[in-house]
C-alpha positions, 0 to 999 in steps of 0.5 A, a space after each residue: 197194743 195200739 194207740 190213738 191221738 185225737 186230733 179232729 177238733 176245730 180249735 175254735 177257742 184258739 182262733 185266730 191261731 187255728 185259722 190256718 193251722 190245726 190245733 195239734 200242730 201249734 207249737 210249744 217249746 219249739 215243736 208241735 203238740 202232736 210231736 210230743 204225743 208221738 214221741 211220748 208214745 214211741 218212748 213208751 213202746 207204742 209204735 202203731 199209732 192212729 191219728 184222726 183229723 178233720 179241720 185242716 187234716 191234710 196238714 196233720 198227714 203232711 207233718 206225720 207222714 208214715 211216722 218212720 222219722 219218729 220210729 212209729 207207724 202212723 195211720 190216719 182216720 179222716 173225718 169229713 165232719 168232727 164226730 166228737 171223741 167217741 165217734 172218732 174212736 169208733 170210726 178208727 176202731 178197726 185200725 185199733 183192734 186188729 190185734 188187741 181188744 184194748 188201746 190207748 187214747 190221748 187227747 191231741 190238745 193236752 200236754 202232759 209229762 205222764 209216762 205212758 209206759 206205766 198206763 195200765 190196762 182197764 180192769 173193765 172197760 176203761 182206765 183213766 188218768 186223772 189230774 188235779 183240777 186246773 183253775 179253769 175247771 175247779 169242780 173236776 170230772 170224776 171221783 177216784 176211790 182209794 181202791 182205784 175205782 172211778 165214779 161220777 156221782 161222788 165228791 171230791 172230783 179230779 179232772 180227766 186228763 184226756 189220757 186213757 186205756 179203753 176196751 173196745 166193748 165200751 163202744 159196743 152197739 153204737 153205729 160208726 160214722 155218727 157224732 158220739 160223745 165219750 163222757 156219757 159212755 164213761 158214766 154208764 160204764 162207771 155205773 156198772 163198776 167198769 172204770 178204773 183210774 189213777 191220780 197223776 200229780 205231775 205237769 198237765 196242761 189243757 191247751 184250750 186258749 191262746 193264753 194257756 198255750 203261751 204259758 206252756 210255751 214259756 215254761 218249756 222254753 225257760 226250763 220251768 218245766 222239763 221237756 220229756 
């Protein structure tokens, strides 16, 4: 199974830090966010990784190269304009499904110590890792039932971590090259009982502001959070 790191965001909320540096290359704990994702995937056995990019994307390719220094094979999906989450995945789909109908997706602007080796294949179209709601998102996203099904119309809700395993049929019928959001596709699949999930209670950070980036950086540097 292959994996994809989503790295095509503009990082507008992180400015001025992202004026000259793409968000996934911002550093925490002494290395770029992107490097944590690559190393976590390789450690879990995912060595064939696709990275999409748009804003300052050449910097991402220059950093990752062919992936050999990480023990991985890196390939890139360049977007002239950001295609949103599902649109970016759809454009890269031929690279992701050469050998398997399922693939792992990790948001490039989160940090999590989740062990990707335990990520399960979806029972249907998607399997999501959910986390406790952070202060900036108190209402959460989706409800997780006791039997591991995910719904969008029930409460209480947990927050989608940005870590998932998807089946290519989640994107079936949509044209490539057009902006496409992921959340509506997930909600539609949930209505069909096609989304499973799990609740991860470890460390998770959404790097959405310079302040949250700094907080994670300090936590890693001081040892308050152990590095993977």
